C-alpha positions in Angstrom: -0.1 0.1 -0.1 2.9 2.5 1.0 4.8 1.5 -2.0 1.6 2.0 -4.5 1.3 5.5 -2.8 5.1 6.1 -3.3 5.0 5.2 -6.7 1.8 7.2 -7.4 3.6 10.4 -5.9 6.5 9.8 -7.9 4.6 9.5 -11.0 2.9 13.0 -10.4 6.5 14.6 -9.4 7.7 13.2 -13.1 4.5 14.5 -14.5 5.3 18.1 -13.0 9.0 17.7 -14.1 8.1 17.1 -17.6 5.5 19.9 -17.7 8.1 22.4 -16.8 11.1 20.9 -19.0 8.8 21.2 -22.2 11.2 24.1 -23.3 9.2 26.8 -21.6 11.5 29.6 -20.1 12.4 29.0 -16.4 10.3 31.0 -14.0 11.9 32.9 -11.5 10.6 34.5 -8.3 12.1 37.8 -9.0 9.9 37.8 -12.1 6.8 37.8 -9.8 4.5 41.0 -9.4 5.0 40.6 -5.9 8.6 40.8 -5.8 8.7 43.8 -8.3 6.2 45.7 -5.8 8.5 44.8 -2.7 11.7 45.7 -4.7 9.9 49.2 -5.9 8.7 49.8 -2.3 12.1 49.3 -0.7 14.0 51.2 -3.1 11.0 54.1 -3.2 11.5 54.5 0.6 15.4 54.5 0.8 15.6 57.2 -2.1 12.9 59.4 -0.8 14.5 59.3 2.8 17.8 59.9 1.3 16.6 63.0 -0.6 14.2 64.3 1.9 15.7 63.2 5.4 14.6 61.0 8.1 11.8 63.5 8.9 10.0 63.1 5.6 9.2 59.3 6.3 5.3 59.8 6.2 5.5 61.1 2.6 8.3 58.9 1.5 6.3 55.7 2.6 3.0 57.1 0.9 5.0 58.0 -2.1 6.8 54.4 -2.3 3.4 52.7 -1.5 2.0 54.4 -4.5 4.6 53.3 -6.7 4.8 49.8 -5.3 1.2 49.3 -6.8 1.6 51.3 -10.1 4.9 49.6 -11.4 3.7 46.1 -10.9 0.1 46.9 -12.7 2.4 48.3 -15.7 4.6 45.4 -15.8 1.5 43.2 -15.8 -0.1 45.3 -18.4 3.0 45.2 -20.8 3.4 41.3 -20.1 0.0 40.8 -21.1 0.3 42.8 -24.5 3.6 40.7 -25.0 1.8 37.5 -24.3 -1.2 38.3 -26.4 1.0 39.2 -29.2 3.4 36.1 -29.1 0.6 33.6 -28.0 2.1 32.5 -24.7 1.5 32.9 -21.0 2.3 36.3 -19.4 4.4 34.7 -16.7 6.5 32.9 -19.7 7.3 36.6 -20.9 10.5 37.1 -18.6 12.0 34.0 -19.2 11.8 34.4 -23.0 13.4 38.1 -22.6 16.2 36.5 -20.8 16.7 33.8 -23.4 17.0 36.8 -26.1 19.3 38.8 -23.7 21.6 35.8 -23.1 21.8 34.7 -26.5 20.5 31.0 -25.7 19.5 28.9 -28.7 16.0 28.9 -29.7 13.9 25.9 -28.5 13.5 23.0 -30.7 9.6 22.9 -30.2 7.9 24.3 -33.4 5.3 26.1 -31.0 7.8 27.6 -28.7 9.7 28.9 -31.6 6.6 30.4 -33.0 5.9 32.1 -29.8 9.5 33.3 -29.4 9.5 34.7 -33.2 6.3 36.7 -32.4 7.5 38.2 -29.3 10.9 39.0 -31.4 9.0 40.7 -33.9 6.7 42.6 -31.8 9.4 43.9 -29.5 11.6 44.9 -32.4 8.8 46.9 -34.0 8.1 48.6 -30.8 11.6 49.4 -30.1 12.3 50.8 -33.6 9.0 52.8 -33.6 9.6 54.3 -30.1 13.1 55.3 -30.3 12.0 58.2 -32.9 10.1 60.1 -30.3 11.3 58.7 -27.0 15.0 59.9 -27.6 14.1 63.4 -28.4 11.4 63.7 -25.5 14.3 62.7 -22.8 16.9 65.0 -24.5 14.5 67.8 -24.3 13.6 67.0 -20.7 17.1 66.7 -19.7 18.8 69.6 -21.5 15.7 71.8 -20.9 16.1 71.4 -17.2 19.7 72.3 -17.3 19.2 75.2 -19.4 16.4 76.3 -16.8 19.0 76.1 -13.9 21.6 77.6 -16.0 19.2 80.6 -16.4 18.1 80.6 -12.9 22.0 81.3 -11.8 22.4 77.8 -10.6 25.5 76.6 -12.6 26.5 73.8 -10.4 23.0 72.2 -10.6 22.7 72.9 -14.1 26.0 71.1 -14.9 25.0 68.3 -12.9 21.6 68.1 -14.8 23.6 68.4 -18.0 26.2 65.8 -17.1 23.3 63.2 -15.9 21.3 64.1 -19.2 24.5 63.2 -21.3 25.2 59.8 -19.2 21.6 58.8 -19.3 21.1 59.3 -22.9 24.2 57.4 -23.8 23.2 54.8 -21.7 19.7 54.5 -23.0 21.3 54.5 -26.8 23.5 51.7 -25.9 21.1 49.7 -24.1 18.5 50.1 -27.1 21.1 49.2 -29.8 22.4 46.4 -27.8 18.7 45.0 -27.2 18.1 45.4 -31.0 21.1 43.7 -32.3 20.0 40.7 -29.8 16.6 40.5 -31.2 17.9 40.6 -34.7 20.5 37.7 -33.6 17.6 35.6 -32.0 15.5 36.3 -35.4 18.3 35.0 -37.4 18.9 32.0 -35.2 15.3 31.2 -35.8 15.2 31.4 -39.3 18.4 29.5 -39.8 17.1 26.6 -37.8 13.7 26.7 -39.6 15.4 26.6 -42.7 
């Protein structure tokens, strides 16, 4: 009786093991919306306390709590949009992104390959479409702010804002080009293995 129950339990474990090894991306705890919300809460409180001092803890806590709800909602919205564009589950999207960024080989399963190809196409279209308005807008915000500080007579703050703007735009450009190249590489791998 005990041996039969043990064999049945092992059979269920083997089924679960096989289900997660069907070339689906591995899910991680840090990808969960709870983990993202807690991280945003902690970072938000620390940053606001560092900028406003310890006496500003009520506003720091309220602002961080608001962000801890808003950011996971936004992440959930984007994951659902990506999942509907690629035909996969929203929980699989972060793992697929990691697969693209690490340059892992594409899956052998034809259905997983189609899902990954659809995600690559959707992401690359959105990335290339948004760079034409996002980068000029960011440049206007950073450089406009530094010009405003310079015109107000605060050259130190204006210089810091200018340096931050240049560094941030350089990082964003590098990150955008890097992700675009990795998307193109994954597309080539998917096509070469399909052919």
